[in-house]
C-alpha positions as CSV (number, residue, x, y, z in Angstrom):
1,X,-19.0,36.5,-24.5
2,X,-17.1,39.7,-24.8
3,X,-14.5,38.3,-22.5
4,X,-13.6,35.5,-25.0
5,X,-10.0,36.1,-26.2
6,X,-9.1,34.9,-29.6
7,X,-6.1,32.6,-30.1
8,X,-3.9,35.3,-31.7
9,X,-4.4,37.5,-28.7
10,X,-3.7,34.5,-26.4
11,X,-0.5,33.7,-28.2
12,X,0.7,37.3,-28.0
13,X,-0.1,37.5,-24.3
14,X,1.5,34.2,-23.4
15,X,4.1,34.1,-26.1
16,X,5.6,30.6,-26.5
17,X,8.4,29.6,-28.8
18,X,7.5,26.2,-30.3
19,X,10.7,26.1,-32.3
20,X,12.7,23.9,-29.9
21,X,12.4,20.1,-30.0
22,X,11.3,20.1,-26.3
23,X,8.6,22.7,-26.9
24,X,7.3,20.9,-30.0
25,X,7.1,17.6,-28.1
26,X,5.4,19.4,-25.2
27,X,2.7,20.8,-27.5
28,X,2.1,17.4,-29.2
29,X,2.0,15.5,-25.9
30,X,-0.4,18.0,-24.4
31,X,-2.8,17.9,-27.4
32,X,-2.7,14.1,-27.7
33,X,-3.2,13.9,-23.9
34,X,-6.4,15.9,-24.1
35,X,-7.6,14.1,-27.2
36,X,-7.2,10.7,-25.6
37,X,-8.9,11.9,-22.3
38,X,-11.8,13.2,-24.4
39,X,-12.3,9.8,-26.0
40,X,-10.8,10.8,-29.4
41,X,-8.8,8.5,-31.6
42,X,-5.4,9.2,-32.9
43,X,-3.5,7.4,-35.7
44,X,-0.3,7.4,-33.6
45,X,0.4,8.4,-30.1
46,X,3.8,9.5,-28.8
47,X,5.3,7.3,-26.1
48,X,5.5,10.4,-23.9
49,X,1.8,10.8,-24.1
50,X,1.2,7.2,-23.2
51,X,3.5,7.4,-20.2
52,X,1.8,10.6,-19.0
53,X,-1.6,9.0,-19.3
54,X,-0.4,6.1,-17.3
55,X,1.2,8.2,-14.6
56,X,-2.0,10.3,-14.3
57,X,-4.1,7.1,-14.1
58,X,-1.9,5.8,-11.3
59,X,-1.9,9.0,-9.3
60,X,-2.1,8.9,-5.5
61,X,-5.8,9.0,-4.5
62,X,-5.0,11.7,-1.9
63,X,-3.5,13.9,-4.6
64,X,-6.5,13.2,-6.9
65,X,-8.9,14.2,-4.1
66,X,-6.9,17.4,-3.4
67,X,-6.9,18.4,-7.1
68,X,-10.5,17.4,-7.6
69,X,-11.4,19.8,-4.8
70,X,-9.3,22.5,-6.6
71,X,-11.1,21.8,-9.9
72,X,-14.6,21.9,-8.4
73,X,-13.8,25.1,-6.5
74,X,-13.0,27.0,-9.7
75,X,-15.5,28.1,-12.3
76,X,-13.5,27.1,-15.5
77,X,-15.2,28.4,-18.7
78,X,-14.1,29.1,-22.2
79,X,-14.2,32.7,-21.4
80,X,-11.8,32.5,-18.4
81,X,-10.1,29.2,-19.0
82,X,-6.8,30.3,-20.4
83,X,-6.3,32.9,-17.7
84,X,-7.2,30.4,-15.0
85,X,-4.9,27.7,-16.5
86,X,-2.0,30.2,-16.9
87,X,-2.4,31.4,-13.2
88,X,-2.3,27.8,-12.2
89,X,0.9,27.3,-14.3
90,X,2.5,30.4,-12.8
91,X,1.7,29.3,-9.3
92,X,2.8,25.7,-9.9
93,X,6.1,26.5,-11.6
94,X,6.8,29.9,-9.8
95,X,9.0,28.3,-7.2
96,X,10.6,25.7,-9.4
97,X,10.1,23.1,-12.1
98,X,10.4,19.3,-11.9
99,X,8.7,16.4,-13.5
100,X,6.5,15.9,-10.6
101,X,5.0,19.4,-11.0
102,X,4.6,18.8,-14.8
103,X,2.8,15.6,-14.1
104,X,0.6,17.4,-11.5
105,X,-0.4,19.9,-14.2
106,X,-1.4,17.1,-16.5
107,X,-3.4,15.4,-13.6
108,X,-5.1,18.8,-12.9
109,X,-6.1,19.0,-16.6
110,X,-7.3,15.4,-16.7
111,X,-9.6,16.1,-13.7
112,X,-10.7,19.4,-15.3
113,X,-11.6,17.6,-18.6
114,X,-13.6,15.1,-16.6
115,X,-15.4,17.7,-14.6
116,X,-16.3,19.7,-17.7
117,X,-17.5,16.5,-19.4
118,X,-19.8,15.7,-16.6
119,X,-21.2,19.2,-16.7
120,X,-21.7,19.0,-20.5
121,X,-19.3,21.9,-21.0
122,X,-16.5,20.1,-22.8
123,X,-16.9,21.8,-26.2
124,X,-13.5,23.6,-26.0
125,X,-11.2,20.7,-25.1
126,X,-9.1,21.4,-28.1
127,X,-8.3,24.9,-26.7
128,X,-7.5,23.4,-23.3
129,X,-5.0,21.1,-25.2
130,X,-3.4,24.1,-26.8
131,X,-3.3,26.0,-23.5
132,X,-1.7,23.0,-21.7
133,X,0.8,22.8,-24.6
134,X,1.7,26.4,-24.1
135,X,2.2,25.9,-20.3
136,X,4.5,22.9,-20.8
137,X,6.3,24.4,-23.7
138,X,7.2,27.4,-21.5
139,X,9.1,24.8,-19.4
140,X,11.2,23.7,-22.5
141,X,14.5,25.2,-21.2
142,X,14.2,23.2,-18.0
143,X,13.2,20.1,-19.9
144,X,16.2,20.4,-22.1
145,X,18.6,21.1,-19.2
146,X,17.3,17.9,-17.5
147,X,17.8,15.5,-20.3
148,X,14.8,16.3,-22.5
149,X,11.8,14.1,-23.1
150,X,14.1,11.1,-23.4
151,X,15.0,11.6,-19.7
152,X,11.3,11.7,-18.9
153,X,10.8,8.4,-20.7
154,X,13.8,6.7,-19.1
155,X,12.9,7.8,-15.6
156,X,9.1,7.5,-15.7
157,X,8.5,5.0,-18.4
158,X,9.3,1.9,-16.3
159,X,10.9,2.6,-12.9
160,X,8.1,2.1,-10.4
161,X,10.2,3.0,-7.4
162,X,10.9,6.4,-9.0
163,X,7.2,6.9,-9.8
164,X,6.5,6.2,-6.1
165,X,8.9,8.9,-5.0
166,X,7.5,11.3,-7.5
167,X,3.9,10.8,-6.3
168,X,5.0,11.3,-2.7
169,X,6.4,14.6,-3.7
170,X,3.3,15.4,-5.7
171,X,1.2,15.1,-2.7
172,X,3.2,17.9,-1.0
173,X,2.8,20.1,-4.1
174,X,-0.9,19.4,-4.0
175,X,-1.2,20.6,-0.4
176,X,0.2,24.0,-1.5
177,X,-2.3,24.1,-4.3
178,X,-5.1,24.7,-1.7
179,X,-3.8,28.2,-1.3
180,X,-3.8,28.6,-5.1
181,X,-7.4,27.4,-5.3
182,X,-8.5,30.0,-2.8
183,X,-6.7,32.7,-4.7
184,X,-8.1,31.6,-8.0
185,X,-11.6,31.3,-6.6
186,X,-11.5,34.8,-5.1
187,X,-10.0,36.3,-8.4
188,X,-12.7,34.5,-10.4
189,X,-15.6,36.1,-8.5
């Protein structure tokens, strides 16, 4: 357990500014998303969280299979979890940001939570929610430049034809994640 990094060290290493509206919403959506996936109850849930949960539930089966293979190929633990998730974020957003990639990250985390639950290793889901919030909050400048979370809601909250387009693009992103999986697997050994 000497490799466990405390949250202060994590926050310093992956400094995230949660002072913008977009970053605050990102953090809240990520944490609510993980709580809901984990079977937790919330007094209120943001509309953005509900839409994200629906998008993830409606994901393309091919993409789910690709990401499931990625999740099962990586030994994700409390000790290496934040590093693994940050590498995933850097790889996913390194060549650009769009809502499809953000949704892909949420889908990846949903599959990860499910995998950890099945293995009986889901005792640190709250930390995963925080880490996901950090990953998404780092994209806050892009989110703001592209209309903020309101644009996410207007484009993803009801337009099924747009969602179909997003999921077709997500499949292409997922194919590239196979390379990421191999790299993360090798680094994790």
